[in-house]
FISE-74421 format. One record per residue (C-alpha): z, y, x. Coordinates in Angstrom, 3 decimals. Each point is the difference from the previous one (the first is absolute). Last residue first. Layout:
residues N
<site zz="Z" yy="Y" xx="X"/>
...
//
This chain:
residues 426
<site zz="-21.339" yy="38.569" xx="67.647"/>
<site zz="2.170" yy="-3.706" xx="-0.926"/>
<site zz="-1.927" yy="-0.698" xx="-2.832"/>
<site zz="-3.600" yy="1.429" xx="0.453"/>
<site zz="-0.772" yy="3.443" xx="-1.662"/>
<site zz="-3.127" yy="-0.261" xx="-2.820"/>
<site zz="2.373" yy="-0.968" xx="-2.695"/>
<site zz="2.328" yy="2.670" xx="0.648"/>
<site zz="-3.118" yy="2.764" xx="-0.505"/>
<site zz="-0.729" yy="-1.819" xx="-3.292"/>
<site zz="4.062" yy="0.200" xx="-0.574"/>
<site zz="-0.116" yy="3.843" xx="0.457"/>
<site zz="-3.015" yy="0.138" xx="-2.252"/>
<site zz="1.628" yy="-1.841" xx="-2.701"/>
<site zz="3.278" yy="2.135" xx="-0.001"/>
<site zz="-2.377" yy="3.081" xx="-0.311"/>
<site zz="-1.853" yy="-1.550" xx="-2.731"/>
<site zz="2.839" yy="-1.526" xx="-1.781"/>
<site zz="1.222" yy="3.250" xx="0.056"/>
<site zz="-2.798" yy="1.721" xx="-1.554"/>
<site zz="-0.021" yy="-2.634" xx="-3.025"/>
<site zz="3.592" yy="0.573" xx="-0.718"/>
<site zz="-0.916" yy="3.953" xx="-0.010"/>
<site zz="-2.921" yy="-1.063" xx="-2.064"/>
<site zz="2.288" yy="-2.351" xx="-2.592"/>
<site zz="2.365" yy="3.058" xx="-0.553"/>
<site zz="-2.543" yy="2.363" xx="-0.558"/>
<site zz="-1.674" yy="-1.991" xx="-3.060"/>
<site zz="-3.587" yy="-1.494" xx="0.796"/>
<site zz="-3.032" yy="2.080" xx="-1.477"/>
<site zz="-0.426" yy="-0.828" xx="-4.170"/>
<site zz="-1.389" yy="3.389" xx="-0.951"/>
<site zz="-3.686" yy="-0.979" xx="1.506"/>
<site zz="0.748" yy="-2.730" xx="2.712"/>
<site zz="-3.047" yy="0.635" xx="1.757"/>
<site zz="-0.743" yy="3.185" xx="-0.134"/>
<site zz="3.758" yy="0.929" xx="-0.640"/>
<site zz="0.160" yy="-0.975" xx="3.340"/>
<site zz="3.423" yy="-1.154" xx="1.267"/>
<site zz="0.088" yy="-3.838" xx="-0.187"/>
<site zz="-3.543" yy="0.256" xx="1.702"/>
<site zz="1.685" yy="1.895" xx="3.038"/>
<site zz="2.526" yy="-2.989" xx="-0.076"/>
<site zz="-2.026" yy="-2.906" xx="0.217"/>
<site zz="-2.242" yy="1.606" xx="2.725"/>
<site zz="3.502" yy="0.317" xx="1.902"/>
<site zz="0.831" yy="-3.205" xx="-1.001"/>
<site zz="-3.443" yy="-1.466" xx="1.388"/>
<site zz="0.927" yy="2.068" xx="2.798"/>
<site zz="3.057" yy="-1.706" xx="1.001"/>
<site zz="-0.654" yy="-3.630" xx="-1.303"/>
<site zz="-2.474" yy="-0.722" xx="2.391"/>
<site zz="2.077" yy="0.298" xx="3.300"/>
<site zz="2.991" yy="-1.882" xx="-1.553"/>
<site zz="-2.705" yy="-2.763" xx="-1.510"/>
<site zz="-2.045" yy="-0.576" xx="3.196"/>
<site zz="3.249" yy="-0.494" xx="2.119"/>
<site zz="1.559" yy="-2.338" xx="-2.615"/>
<site zz="-3.457" yy="-1.899" xx="0.322"/>
<site zz="0.028" yy="-0.007" xx="3.590"/>
<site zz="3.936" yy="-1.160" xx="-0.181"/>
<site zz="-0.963" yy="-2.743" xx="-2.499"/>
<site zz="-2.986" yy="-1.358" xx="2.055"/>
<site zz="2.187" yy="0.013" xx="3.244"/>
<site zz="2.574" yy="-2.293" xx="-2.012"/>
<site zz="-3.228" yy="-2.050" xx="-0.974"/>
<site zz="-1.242" yy="-0.965" xx="3.790"/>
<site zz="-4.052" yy="0.507" xx="0.014"/>
<site zz="-1.068" yy="-2.999" xx="1.191"/>
<site zz="-2.662" yy="-0.311" xx="-2.840"/>
<site zz="0.730" yy="-2.645" xx="-3.119"/>
<site zz="2.454" yy="2.766" xx="-1.713"/>
<site zz="-2.573" yy="2.911" xx="0.919"/>
<site zz="-2.780" yy="-2.107" xx="-2.698"/>
<site zz="2.727" yy="-0.358" xx="-2.947"/>
<site zz="-0.162" yy="3.955" xx="0.215"/>
<site zz="-3.508" yy="0.356" xx="0.044"/>
<site zz="-0.714" yy="-2.295" xx="-2.730"/>
<site zz="2.657" yy="2.214" xx="-2.289"/>
<site zz="-1.343" yy="3.150" xx="1.079"/>
<site zz="-3.763" yy="-1.288" xx="-0.829"/>
<site zz="0.861" yy="-1.548" xx="-3.181"/>
<site zz="1.950" yy="3.443" xx="-1.461"/>
<site zz="-3.242" yy="1.822" xx="1.957"/>
<site zz="-2.078" yy="-1.839" xx="-2.214"/>
<site zz="1.564" yy="0.152" xx="-2.972"/>
<site zz="-0.672" yy="3.167" xx="-0.301"/>
<site zz="-3.334" yy="-0.180" xx="1.555"/>
<site zz="-1.367" yy="-2.625" xx="-2.751"/>
<site zz="1.464" yy="2.327" xx="-3.239"/>
<site zz="-1.247" yy="-1.283" xx="-2.537"/>
<site zz="-0.670" yy="-3.843" xx="1.262"/>
<site zz="3.478" yy="-0.194" xx="0.792"/>
<site zz="1.110" yy="1.065" xx="-3.262"/>
<site zz="1.485" yy="3.462" xx="-0.634"/>
<site zz="3.690" yy="0.134" xx="-1.124"/>
<site zz="0.877" yy="-0.078" xx="3.780"/>
<site zz="-2.006" yy="3.053" xx="0.122"/>
<site zz="-2.643" yy="1.288" xx="2.404"/>
<site zz="-3.266" yy="1.551" xx="-1.054"/>
<site zz="-1.189" yy="1.485" xx="3.209"/>
<site zz="-0.043" yy="3.478" xx="1.377"/>
<site zz="0.573" yy="-0.269" xx="3.205"/>
<site zz="3.425" yy="1.588" xx="0.221"/>
<site zz="1.147" yy="-2.098" xx="-3.181"/>
<site zz="-1.242" yy="-2.569" xx="0.914"/>
<site zz="1.845" yy="-0.020" xx="3.381"/>
<site zz="3.181" yy="1.086" xx="-1.381"/>
<site zz="-0.074" yy="-2.833" xx="-2.721"/>
<site zz="-0.777" yy="-2.135" xx="2.535"/>
<site zz="2.291" yy="0.904" xx="2.716"/>
<site zz="2.947" yy="-0.519" xx="-3.010"/>
<site zz="-1.083" yy="-2.857" xx="-1.112"/>
<site zz="0.394" yy="-1.860" xx="3.312"/>
<site zz="3.665" yy="1.223" xx="0.140"/>
<site zz="0.685" yy="-0.418" xx="-3.305"/>
<site zz="-1.333" yy="-3.896" xx="0.121"/>
<site zz="1.941" yy="-0.394" xx="2.676"/>
<site zz="3.288" yy="1.264" xx="-1.011"/>
<site zz="0.310" yy="-1.677" xx="-2.933"/>
<site zz="-0.420" yy="-3.725" xx="0.975"/>
<site zz="1.886" yy="0.820" xx="3.338"/>
<site zz="3.030" yy="1.480" xx="-2.002"/>
<site zz="0.089" yy="-3.655" xx="-1.273"/>
<site zz="-0.414" yy="-1.964" xx="2.341"/>
<site zz="2.619" yy="2.057" xx="2.107"/>
<site zz="2.237" yy="-0.479" xx="-2.649"/>
<site zz="-0.134" yy="-3.624" xx="-0.012"/>
<site zz="0.717" yy="0.217" xx="3.368"/>
<site zz="2.970" yy="1.692" xx="-0.205"/>
<site zz="1.570" yy="-1.885" xx="-2.887"/>
<site zz="-1.408" yy="-3.303" xx="1.567"/>
<site zz="2.276" yy="0.786" xx="3.393"/>
<site zz="2.763" yy="1.011" xx="-2.640"/>
<site zz="0.241" yy="-3.263" xx="-1.432"/>
<site zz="-0.790" yy="-1.863" xx="3.114"/>
<site zz="3.158" yy="1.307" xx="2.012"/>
<site zz="1.735" yy="3.556" xx="0.881"/>
<site zz="0.228" yy="-0.492" xx="3.496"/>
<site zz="-1.756" yy="-2.831" xx="0.488"/>
<site zz="-2.875" yy="0.961" xx="-2.026"/>
<site zz="-0.220" yy="3.689" xx="0.449"/>
<site zz="-1.797" yy="-0.177" xx="3.721"/>
<site zz="-2.818" yy="-1.506" xx="-1.961"/>
<site zz="-0.212" yy="2.914" xx="-2.790"/>
<site zz="0.206" yy="2.516" xx="2.793"/>
<site zz="-2.744" yy="-1.537" xx="2.162"/>
<site zz="-2.431" yy="-0.386" xx="-2.859"/>
<site zz="0.468" yy="3.960" xx="-0.521"/>
<site zz="-1.173" yy="0.756" xx="3.705"/>
<site zz="1.660" yy="1.631" xx="3.083"/>
<site zz="4.012" yy="-0.873" xx="-0.806"/>
<site zz="1.830" yy="0.707" xx="3.374"/>
<site zz="3.741" yy="0.610" xx="-0.711"/>
<site zz="1.498" yy="-3.575" xx="-0.318"/>
<site zz="3.201" yy="0.176" xx="0.651"/>
<site zz="1.410" yy="-1.677" xx="-3.061"/>
<site zz="1.410" yy="2.851" xx="-1.157"/>
<site zz="-3.778" yy="1.629" xx="-0.268"/>
<site zz="-1.432" yy="-2.673" xx="-1.361"/>
<site zz="2.222" yy="-0.756" xx="-2.942"/>
<site zz="1.780" yy="3.579" xx="-1.673"/>
<site zz="-2.867" yy="1.579" xx="1.952"/>
<site zz="-2.738" yy="-1.827" xx="-1.206"/>
<site zz="1.296" yy="0.096" xx="-3.613"/>
<site zz="0.461" yy="3.820" xx="0.198"/>
<site zz="-3.468" yy="0.987" xx="1.450"/>
<site zz="-1.347" yy="-1.887" xx="-2.797"/>
<site zz="2.275" yy="0.753" xx="-2.710"/>
<site zz="-0.753" yy="3.939" xx="0.627"/>
<site zz="-3.508" yy="-0.575" xx="0.482"/>
<site zz="0.135" yy="-1.811" xx="-3.517"/>
<site zz="1.655" yy="3.211" xx="-1.051"/>
<site zz="-3.193" yy="2.114" xx="1.224"/>
<site zz="-2.325" yy="-1.758" xx="-1.933"/>
<site zz="1.889" yy="-0.247" xx="-3.213"/>
<site zz="0.742" yy="3.744" xx="0.193"/>
<site zz="-3.580" yy="0.869" xx="0.821"/>
<site zz="-0.887" yy="-1.849" xx="-3.150"/>
<site zz="2.760" yy="1.908" xx="-2.057"/>
<site zz="-0.950" yy="3.333" xx="1.502"/>
<site zz="-3.944" yy="-0.503" xx="-0.499"/>
<site zz="0.146" yy="-1.422" xx="-3.972"/>
<site zz="2.266" yy="2.560" xx="-0.994"/>
<site zz="-1.091" yy="3.223" xx="1.392"/>
<site zz="-4.046" yy="-1.448" xx="-1.226"/>
<site zz="1.629" yy="-0.934" xx="-3.224"/>
<site zz="1.535" yy="3.543" xx="-0.577"/>
<site zz="-3.757" yy="1.333" xx="1.621"/>
<site zz="-2.012" yy="-1.981" xx="-2.564"/>
<site zz="2.878" yy="1.229" xx="-3.109"/>
<site zz="-0.282" yy="3.548" xx="1.204"/>
<site zz="-3.776" yy="0.002" xx="0.677"/>
<site zz="-1.322" yy="-1.858" xx="-3.476"/>
<site zz="-0.385" yy="3.388" xx="-1.674"/>
<site zz="-1.768" yy="1.706" xx="2.637"/>
<site zz="-2.721" yy="-2.851" xx="-0.644"/>
<site zz="-3.551" yy="0.845" xx="2.563"/>
<site zz="2.118" yy="0.958" xx="3.020"/>
<site zz="2.527" yy="-2.514" xx="-0.704"/>
<site zz="-3.094" yy="-2.255" xx="0.178"/>
<site zz="-1.112" yy="-1.962" xx="-2.827"/>
<site zz="1.378" yy="-2.553" xx="-2.237"/>
<site zz="-1.650" yy="-2.188" xx="-2.869"/>
<site zz="-1.139" yy="-2.580" xx="2.463"/>
<site zz="3.426" yy="-0.870" xx="1.083"/>
<site zz="-1.335" yy="-2.599" xx="2.945"/>
<site zz="-1.929" yy="3.300" xx="1.443"/>
<site zz="3.281" yy="1.766" xx="0.264"/>
<site zz="1.565" yy="-3.218" xx="1.456"/>
<site zz="-2.377" yy="0.068" xx="2.966"/>
<site zz="0.302" yy="3.424" xx="0.495"/>
<site zz="3.497" yy="-0.427" xx="0.603"/>
<site zz="-0.377" yy="-2.779" xx="2.346"/>
<site zz="-2.408" yy="2.322" xx="1.630"/>
<site zz="2.752" yy="2.074" xx="1.171"/>
<site zz="2.343" yy="-2.883" xx="1.024"/>
<site zz="-2.280" yy="-1.612" xx="2.169"/>
<site zz="-1.155" yy="2.933" xx="1.790"/>
<site zz="3.053" yy="1.619" xx="0.541"/>
<site zz="1.198" yy="-3.460" xx="0.837"/>
<site zz="-2.120" yy="-0.995" xx="2.606"/>
<site zz="1.234" yy="3.157" xx="2.127"/>
<site zz="3.544" yy="-1.910" xx="0.766"/>
<site zz="3.467" yy="1.657" xx="-0.445"/>
<site zz="2.383" yy="-2.807" xx="0.701"/>
<site zz="-2.032" yy="-1.651" xx="2.855"/>
<site zz="-0.141" yy="2.861" xx="1.653"/>
<site zz="3.664" yy="1.313" xx="-0.943"/>
<site zz="1.587" yy="-3.267" xx="1.307"/>
<site zz="-1.905" yy="-0.227" xx="3.005"/>
<site zz="0.959" yy="3.667" xx="1.179"/>
<site zz="3.521" yy="-0.976" xx="-0.695"/>
<site zz="-0.330" yy="-3.144" xx="2.295"/>
<site zz="-1.476" yy="1.806" xx="2.793"/>
<site zz="2.851" yy="2.898" xx="-0.556"/>
<site zz="1.888" yy="-2.654" xx="0.806"/>
<site zz="-0.853" yy="-1.637" xx="2.868"/>
<site zz="-1.090" yy="3.356" xx="1.409"/>
<site zz="4.056" yy="1.691" xx="-0.123"/>
<site zz="1.974" yy="1.379" xx="-2.190"/>
<site zz="2.589" yy="-2.430" xx="-0.104"/>
<site zz="0.865" yy="-0.664" xx="-3.808"/>
<site zz="3.173" yy="-0.707" xx="-1.756"/>
<site zz="-1.129" yy="0.527" xx="-3.729"/>
<site zz="2.322" yy="2.110" xx="-2.158"/>
<site zz="-1.648" yy="-0.244" xx="-3.270"/>
<site zz="-1.058" yy="-3.482" xx="-0.408"/>
<site zz="2.111" yy="-0.878" xx="2.939"/>
<site zz="2.929" yy="0.542" xx="-2.531"/>
<site zz="-1.277" yy="-1.474" xx="-3.429"/>
<site zz="-0.713" yy="-3.230" xx="1.952"/>
<site zz="2.976" yy="0.060" xx="1.588"/>
<site zz="2.114" yy="-0.082" xx="-3.083"/>
<site zz="-2.757" yy="-2.903" xx="-1.428"/>
<site zz="0.606" yy="-2.307" xx="2.824"/>
<site zz="-2.762" yy="-2.782" xx="-1.201"/>
<site zz="1.057" yy="-3.746" xx="0.471"/>
<site zz="-3.207" yy="-2.179" xx="-0.430"/>
<site zz="-2.280" yy="-1.937" xx="-2.373"/>
<site zz="0.389" yy="3.108" xx="-3.115"/>
<site zz="-1.730" yy="2.666" xx="2.687"/>
<site zz="-3.010" yy="-2.197" xx="0.003"/>
<site zz="0.026" yy="0.483" xx="-3.861"/>
<site zz="-0.764" yy="3.803" xx="0.752"/>
<site zz="-2.891" yy="-1.384" xx="2.276"/>
<site zz="-1.199" yy="-2.011" xx="-3.079"/>
<site zz="-0.466" yy="2.702" xx="-2.160"/>
<site zz="-3.109" yy="0.863" xx="1.983"/>
<site zz="-1.778" yy="-2.609" xx="-1.545"/>
<site zz="0.157" yy="1.903" xx="-3.321"/>
<site zz="-3.151" yy="2.034" xx="1.143"/>
<site zz="-1.984" yy="-3.027" xx="-0.723"/>
<site zz="0.356" yy="0.656" xx="-3.613"/>
<site zz="-1.299" yy="3.211" xx="0.395"/>
<site zz="-3.176" yy="-1.149" xx="2.111"/>
<site zz="-0.588" yy="-2.453" xx="-2.822"/>
<site zz="-0.146" yy="2.912" xx="-2.635"/>
<site zz="-2.540" yy="1.461" xx="2.414"/>
<site zz="-2.015" yy="-3.288" xx="0.230"/>
<site zz="-0.445" yy="0.339" xx="-3.815"/>
<site zz="-1.090" yy="2.894" xx="-0.026"/>
<site zz="-2.375" yy="0.207" xx="2.554"/>
<site zz="-1.725" yy="-2.950" xx="-1.084"/>
<site zz="0.349" yy="-3.343" xx="1.893"/>
<site zz="-3.089" yy="-0.289" xx="2.212"/>
<site zz="-0.526" yy="2.223" xx="2.725"/>
<site zz="3.915" yy="0.561" xx="1.046"/>
<site zz="0.732" yy="-3.582" xx="-1.255"/>
<site zz="-2.159" yy="-1.606" xx="2.682"/>
<site zz="0.766" yy="2.448" xx="2.579"/>
<site zz="3.682" yy="-1.045" xx="-0.296"/>
<site zz="-0.666" yy="-3.923" xx="0.170"/>
<site zz="-2.272" yy="0.353" xx="2.582"/>
<site zz="2.359" yy="1.881" xx="2.042"/>
<site zz="2.578" yy="-2.207" xx="-0.521"/>
<site zz="-1.951" yy="-3.295" xx="0.696"/>
<site zz="-1.109" yy="1.580" xx="3.065"/>
<site zz="3.473" yy="0.779" xx="1.031"/>
<site zz="0.819" yy="-3.857" xx="-0.963"/>
<site zz="-2.835" yy="-1.138" xx="2.252"/>
<site zz="1.371" yy="1.951" xx="2.922"/>
<site zz="3.959" yy="-0.879" xx="-0.382"/>
<site zz="-1.201" yy="-3.473" xx="0.048"/>
<site zz="2.445" yy="-2.302" xx="-1.955"/>
<site zz="3.515" yy="-0.059" xx="-0.539"/>
<site zz="1.027" yy="0.933" xx="-4.006"/>
<site zz="2.913" yy="3.421" xx="0.651"/>
<site zz="-0.561" yy="0.344" xx="3.648"/>
<site zz="-3.959" yy="0.021" xx="-0.560"/>
<site zz="0.384" yy="2.137" xx="-2.889"/>
<site zz="1.599" yy="2.339" xx="2.265"/>
<site zz="-2.593" yy="0.045" xx="2.548"/>
<site zz="-2.271" yy="0.375" xx="-2.128"/>
<site zz="1.500" yy="3.236" xx="-1.868"/>
<site zz="0.369" yy="1.168" xx="3.595"/>
<site zz="-3.896" yy="-0.341" xx="0.861"/>
<site zz="-0.475" yy="1.225" xx="-3.145"/>
<site zz="1.803" yy="3.375" xx="0.682"/>
<site zz="-0.452" yy="0.393" xx="3.307"/>
<site zz="-3.856" yy="-0.090" xx="-0.630"/>
<site zz="0.204" yy="2.262" xx="-3.150"/>
<site zz="2.114" yy="2.881" xx="1.671"/>
<site zz="-2.895" yy="0.253" xx="3.152"/>
<site zz="-2.548" yy="0.059" xx="-2.938"/>
<site zz="2.085" yy="2.714" xx="-1.946"/>
<site zz="0.042" yy="2.113" xx="3.645"/>
<site zz="-3.388" yy="-0.228" xx="0.391"/>
<site zz="-0.700" yy="0.554" xx="-3.905"/>
<site zz="1.753" yy="3.305" xx="0.067"/>
<site zz="-1.638" yy="1.019" xx="3.272"/>
<site zz="-3.224" yy="0.078" xx="-1.169"/>
<site zz="1.513" yy="1.736" xx="-3.671"/>
<site zz="1.583" yy="2.596" xx="2.258"/>
<site zz="-3.093" yy="1.235" xx="2.451"/>
<site zz="-1.807" yy="-0.190" xx="-3.534"/>
<site zz="1.791" yy="1.998" xx="-1.872"/>
<site zz="0.171" yy="2.867" xx="2.369"/>
<site zz="-3.196" yy="-0.610" xx="1.425"/>
<site zz="-1.256" yy="0.546" xx="-3.619"/>
<site zz="0.985" yy="4.234" xx="-0.398"/>
<site zz="2.856" yy="0.188" xx="-2.423"/>
<site zz="0.520" yy="0.213" xx="-3.325"/>
<site zz="-1.911" yy="-1.663" xx="-1.724"/>
<site zz="-0.128" yy="-3.506" xx="2.270"/>
<site zz="3.949" yy="0.319" xx="-0.148"/>
<site zz="0.084" yy="-0.351" xx="-3.467"/>
<site zz="-2.589" yy="-3.029" xx="0.164"/>
<site zz="1.771" yy="-1.513" xx="2.383"/>
<site zz="3.704" yy="0.548" xx="-2.420"/>
<site zz="-1.485" yy="-1.586" xx="-2.562"/>
<site zz="-1.023" yy="1.519" xx="-2.885"/>
<site zz="1.293" yy="0.322" xx="-3.824"/>
<site zz="0.535" yy="3.484" xx="1.280"/>
<site zz="3.834" yy="0.579" xx="-1.444"/>
<site zz="0.757" yy="-3.941" xx="0.044"/>
<site zz="-1.181" yy="-0.400" xx="3.582"/>
<site zz="1.425" yy="3.407" xx="1.680"/>
<site zz="3.206" yy="-0.655" xx="-2.177"/>
<site zz="0.455" yy="-3.598" xx="1.669"/>
<site zz="-0.813" yy="1.398" xx="3.518"/>
<site zz="2.497" yy="2.514" xx="-0.367"/>
<site zz="2.506" yy="-2.877" xx="-1.332"/>
<site zz="-0.620" yy="-2.202" xx="3.101"/>
<site zz="0.994" yy="3.594" xx="2.133"/>
<site zz="3.009" yy="0.561" xx="-1.621"/>
<site zz="1.023" yy="-4.062" xx="-0.157"/>
<site zz="-0.299" yy="-0.405" xx="3.450"/>
<site zz="2.155" yy="3.019" xx="1.361"/>
<site zz="2.483" yy="-0.684" xx="-2.600"/>
<site zz="-0.072" yy="-3.605" xx="0.837"/>
<site zz="-0.132" yy="0.695" xx="3.987"/>
<site zz="3.649" yy="1.761" xx="0.331"/>
<site zz="2.152" yy="-2.786" xx="-1.315"/>
<site zz="-2.370" yy="-2.785" xx="1.383"/>
<site zz="0.679" yy="1.259" xx="2.929"/>
<site zz="4.233" yy="-0.360" xx="-0.393"/>
<site zz="0.002" yy="-3.756" xx="0.054"/>
<site zz="-1.006" yy="0.385" xx="4.139"/>
<site zz="3.514" yy="-0.538" xx="1.562"/>
<site zz="0.485" yy="-2.643" xx="-2.563"/>
<site zz="-1.121" yy="-2.748" xx="2.879"/>
<site zz="-1.502" yy="2.073" xx="2.404"/>
<site zz="-2.114" yy="-2.832" xx="1.808"/>
<site zz="-0.624" yy="-2.610" xx="-2.487"/>
<site zz="0.615" yy="2.404" xx="-3.108"/>
<site zz="-2.802" yy="2.509" xx="1.519"/>
<site zz="-2.267" yy="-3.282" xx="1.462"/>
<site zz="0.170" yy="-1.457" xx="-4.011"/>
<site zz="-1.443" yy="3.522" xx="-1.448"/>
<site zz="-2.570" yy="0.100" xx="2.302"/>
<site zz="-0.702" yy="-3.552" xx="-0.532"/>
<site zz="-0.238" yy="0.408" xx="-3.747"/>
<site zz="-2.651" yy="3.193" xx="0.192"/>
<site zz="-2.080" yy="-2.600" xx="1.855"/>
<site zz="0.647" yy="-2.167" xx="-2.879"/>
<site zz="-0.963" yy="2.247" xx="-2.552"/>
<site zz="2.984" yy="2.288" xx="-1.404"/>
<site zz="-2.304" yy="2.532" xx="-0.798"/>
<site zz="-2.089" yy="-1.800" xx="-2.481"/>
<site zz="3.302" yy="-0.158" xx="-2.136"/>
<site zz="0.184" yy="3.691" xx="-0.481"/>
<site zz="-3.788" yy="0.055" xx="-0.971"/>
<site zz="0.634" yy="-2.937" xx="-2.881"/>
<site zz="2.706" yy="2.222" xx="-1.284"/>
<site zz="-1.518" yy="3.243" xx="0.368"/>
<site zz="-3.219" yy="-1.061" xx="-1.932"/>
<site zz="1.511" yy="-1.950" xx="-2.634"/>
<site zz="2.818" yy="1.832" xx="-2.226"/>
<site zz="-1.611" yy="0.264" xx="-3.288"/>
<site zz="2.874" yy="-0.788" xx="-2.626"/>
<site zz="2.146" yy="1.900" xx="2.481"/>
<site zz="-1.209" yy="3.291" xx="-0.392"/>
<site zz="0.894" yy="-0.477" xx="-3.923"/>
<site zz="-2.966" yy="0.597" xx="-2.427"/>
<site zz="-0.626" yy="-3.780" xx="-0.927"/>
<site zz="4.145" yy="-0.014" xx="-0.893"/>
<site zz="-0.458" yy="2.718" xx="-2.614"/>
<site zz="-3.332" yy="-1.805" xx="-1.014"/>
<site zz="2.048" yy="-3.547" xx="-0.222"/>
<site zz="3.058" yy="2.206" xx="-1.794"/>
<site zz="-2.312" yy="1.408" xx="-2.226"/>
<site zz="-1.670" yy="-2.985" xx="-1.404"/>
<site zz="3.371" yy="-1.633" xx="-0.258"/>
<site zz="0.967" yy="2.787" xx="-2.146"/>
<site zz="2.751" yy="2.566" xx="0.176"/>
//
């Protein structure tokens, strides 16, 4: 086999085009997610590790369906919903998505500012403004293909949570045992944390983002067409989507597993059981595991924030631009997609503004989780209905196994949404 043939084989391998799934998975472990996972580990020790075994296949199935919709149709999720359902359904879903994303952005950038202030000193509000300005400038000025490559590299920051485990003693036998046989009391406190973990892992903004990124990748390959128009490419592309999505979600869930584990073997063991922010978790690690563990944890927060905040803002922009019929793409220049970039700017500035109000950031995280949990259920129903329709996906409707996992996710998230609205202790 010649070098040219080997290179051609490698370029056709699914791993050669891993991207949307990896970035989406990393964005799921944003600072607010880190706070939730840290609380799970601090409060329950090793007994919440099992949640990652459950969320992984459910999350991967739903995200792979979203990616399939984007690649098969060549259109974003909002466009497909707009064409298949009454307008009010789309506008209600997009409106709630925008509210939830803005609150999430507020919590994330505030956490990033706090962490940076801890690391280098300075005024946390000024540092937060600087971070938002840098992120917004990158999204508007840097070409999409350069920017997305940067985000792929930044996802390596998630490895810092695995590295923390090398700085402390880990009882691996107990880890294996409690991952499969947890000791839990079935009470309100347990239910609240389980709901929080599910709510922060399976979020609506990820649905829109991954579907839109498949469309972006399709545009980048100028000679490529949607699978409905190019059936010959279907086996290769659907195989690539499976690799990309399931590996990306595995990376995401492994990271969450490591965060729960790291806080379980440090904070929980030391009696620190109430962690209300990712910043607090990083600070609490310092006296227990040393400065190195603190800096690893803090750098991880900044890294995933750099991925998560653009995904939050970008997913809202894609959804609104598609709903309104505006030109919208990160590959477009700002002058050619003013509405699209306007949504990104407004959502990030609004999120920044919330950080300067009297709103408690912990309550903001809670309300964001509630909204995400509620919005996720009807959105997943719409996504699954789209995935079942030959009129939408032609011969490439979702597999029975993916649909089964999807409907199980709907049932669990519906229960989670109800649980989020029940006050703790009731």
